[in-house]
N, C-alpha and C positions, 0 to 999 in steps of 0.2 A: 427575707433580710436583705432585699433588694430597698427596701423603703429606708432600712437603717442604714446602709450604705448610702442612700441620698443625702439623709439627715446629717450622715457623717460629712460629708463632702461639701454639705452646705456650712456647715458649723467650721471647718477646715479653712473654705474661702473667706467666712466671716471675721475670724480670726487674722488669716494671713493680711486681708487688706488694712485692719488697722495697726497692726502690725507694722505693715509696710508703709504707711502713712506717718507714721512716727518716725522711721528710719531716715525717710525723707526728709523730714525737719532737723534730723541731725539730733535728737532727745534720747536716740537709744531704743531697745524694745520696749513696748509697752508692757508690765505685769498684765497677766490675764487669770481670772476666776472663772473655770468651767465647771458647770453644774449641769448634774447628768441627768436633768429631769425639766420638765416644763414650768414656766412659772407658776406662783400659788401654792406650792407644795412645801413640805417642812425643811427637803434639802435645800428649796431655793430660799427657803427663809433662813436657813443657817448660811449658806452660801452668800448670801448680801449682805449679813451684819457682819459679819466678818470681813469680808471683802473692804466694809467700809472703814474699818480699823486697822486691819493690820500692815496696810502701806505705810503710816507712820513710824514701823519699827523696820522696813526695809530702805535698803541705802537711795538716798534721796527725797525719801517719804512722798513717793509715787500714786498717785490716784490708779487704783486698779479698773482695768475693764470687765466687765460680769459679762458672760457668754454660756446663754441655754445651748444645752448639747442632748436633748431628749433623742431616747429610742432604745428599745430592747432590755428596759430597767436598770439604766446608765451600762449597759455594756459598752454601748456606742461611745460613751465621752470615756470612759474607762481604757477601751483599745485605744483610742486617740489619744490619750495622754502616754499609754505606755509606748506605741508605736511610733507616732507621727510628731507629736509636740517637742520643740525644741529643749534640749537637755542642757540648758544653761542659768536655771532657776526663774526663768521667767514665768513658767506657767505652772498653776497647781490647778486643782480642782476638789469637788467633793463627789463621791460617787455612793451608791446605796451600799450600807453594811453587808447585805448579804451575796452582792456582786462580788464581793471576794471569794465566796464559794463556788464561783460560777466555772473557772479552770478547774478546779479539784473534780467537781462532779460532771465534767464533760459537757456543759452547757454552751449551745449554740450561741456564737456571736461573741463569747468570751474568750476573746484573742489576747489575753496578757498573762503572765507570770505573775501572781500575788504575792510570792515570796521574794520577788525581784523590784517589785515595787518601790518607791520611796516615800515611806508613809510619814504626814507630818504631823499629826495629831488629831484627836476628836474633842470636840468641846463639853459633849456630852456621854454617858451611856445610858443604855436605853430599857426601857420597858414596852413590850407590846401588849396589846388589849384588842380582842376580839369583842366587839361591840355590836349591838342589834337595837335598831327602832323599837321605842316602847310598843309600837303597834305592832310587831312582828310575832309570829306565832311561836318561835324562839325566845323564851321566858329566862331558861338555864342551861348549863351544859347539860344536864340530863336531856333537854327536849334536844339537843343536837344529837343524839342518837335515834330518834323517830321523828323527827320532822326536820325539813330542810329549809336551809339558810339561805339565801340568794345575796352575794356580797360583791362589791366591786373589787377588781386588781389592777395595777397598775405595770404587771407585765413582770417575764421572766427577771429573775435574779433580785426581786423585790420580797420581802415577808409578805405584803398582801396576796399575794401568790401561792409562794414556797410553803407557808405555814398550814394555809387550809388544805391544799393539796395532801401534802404529808400526813395531815392530821386525820385527812377522810381516810386514807388506807393503812396508816397505822393503828389508830383506836376506833374506826369504824363511825366517824362523825358525818354529818350530812349538809356540809357546805357546797353548794352550787355556785360556780365562779361564772362574772361577766366580766370578760375582759375588755381592753382597749381604751382604758382611761388614763389619759397623759400624768396625771397628778393625783394626790391623794384629795385636791380641792374639788377636784371633778366628781370623785367619788363622793365624797359629802354633799354637792349638789344634788348627785342623782339619789342619795337618801334623802333628801330633804323631799324630792320631788316624787317618793316611793317607787321609783323605777328599781334601785335594790333596796335589801333590808340591813346591811351592815357590812363591816371590813373589820380586817386584822391590820391594826395600823400602832404606829408610836404613839404613846400616851401624851408627849410631848405635841404632836401633831393637833391631836383631838383636841387638848386644851388649847392650845395658839389658835387655832383656826375657829373652834368652836366653843370657846369659853363657856357657856351658857349650857352646853348639852348634858354635863354629867349633873350639874347643880339642880337643873330643874327636871331630872329624870327623862329626859326627851330621849335620852336613850340610855341602855344600859353593860355593864361589862361584863362580859358571861365569864371569861378569863384572863390571868395575865401570864407573859412568858418572856424569861429572858435567862441571863446567867445565873441569877437567883431571886426570889421573891421582892417584889418591892413593899415594904411595910407600909406605905401609905396607900395602897391599893386595896380596896376591902373588894378581893376575889380571889377565887381559886388560884392555885397555881399550877401550869401545868405537866409537870412531872407528877402530880399527884393523881394524875389520870393513868398512868403507867402502871400496867398488871406485871410487867416482869423487869429483872435487871435488864435485860435487852434492849426493851422498851425505852427504860430510863435512857441508856447509851445512846440509842437512837436518836430520841428527842432532845438530849443535851447538844447533840452535834447539830440538830436542825435550829436549834436556836443560838448557835456560839457566837455568830454574827453579831446579838445584841449588845456583848463586850465591846464590841468595835464602833460601837455607837454611829455617829456623824462622821467617817472618816474622810479625811482631806488628804489628797495625794498628790506626789508629783513625778514624773518620767523616772524611769529606771538609769542607774549609771550615771547619777548628778554626779560632777566634782564635789571632794568631801565639802568644800569649804562653801558650794551652793547649798547642800543639805543641811549644813548647819545654819547657815541664814536662814533658810526656810521654818527651820524647826525653830530658832530662837525667835523668830518675827512672831511665829504662832506662839509659843509660850507665853511671851512678851504681851501679846493681845489679850490671851487669857485672865492675866493679870492686871489689863488696864482698866481703870473705873469708868471711862465713857465708854467702852465696850458693855461691860457689866451692866450697866444701866440701861445700854440700849436694848440688850438681850432679855433684862426684865420688861421692857416697854412691850417687847415682841411676845412676853409670856413664856420664854426660854430659860431653860436651868441649866446654869453652867456646872458642870463639874466633870473638869479636863482630865485626859489623859495624853500624855505625850507621844510624839512619834515612834521612841525606843519600845514604849511599852505594847503600841500597836504592832510593831515590827514582830515582836515575841509573841504574841498571840497569837499574829497571824501563821506563825511558823508552827506554834504549839496544834493550831487546828489541822495544817495538814500533815501532823504525826498521827491522826486518827487512823484507828486501824480501816483497813483498804475493805474490808466487807461491809462495814457502817457506811463509810462513803459510797461505795457503790449503790448498796442499797435507797439510800436516801437521793444519791443522784439520779435515780432512776424515777424516784416518786415525784421529784419537783420539776420535772424537765416539762 
């Protein structure tokens, strides 16, 4: 965690220097978009496309400063937003959907209370897909029970790590994880180089970053997971592999974060008018033709949910029976 703390400090200093310069010029605090991952991945893409448009719906129509704050699967960014960022509506950010589960499962570095975070909204809901290179020995889900699939992960708190770890234990699959990748883009490069053979990642990230992979069958989707099956994905749904009702409940909790999508958050205890300001700006952005066209160019599907929806979803997740929480929490650490 020392590296994570150094990353957080560096990010704090970077944001503070920008804000300080703006205050010195008398123009007020610069609105900042914090992205909990390094450049190039799906979260970075969503964070930047929204940062380009949401300012027009904020007072004064400011240009937002974008600040990447990678580390520990976005726990560094989430903890900074929760504990350090100013509570005046000048800071919002995007964190991993599964980071929401961190405090609930006792994950190291998750120093925030997800039920108290200010939830702004998500531009989309998610389908997670576990993919494998066409050259990999694993050709189907059945192969995962007898053959090892080497996959890349982008750190604790992300589905790239949590899902395969838990499925190994719950179902007996044979994912072998290689850690240390800053973003999904780095894993994609490693797949192209033959350093790893697969990944469990959001479908929109796969399509957005490697649009030819599925069409040319360079990779195959082994199975999909999420709040419910995606009818546009021709692959089995993860709940189909559960042998008991208990396993179904555990896997449903494991993938609960998919309903959270690509969550945008702000610090807790915002004044009511500031929270409304951010949520209204986000909701208007989701309907903005220029934003929608920009997202389409980036091959991003806009299917938004508002902040109130996310807030309730998080509360529902945190009401999961304790034995299930504890079991899954141990498996994904």
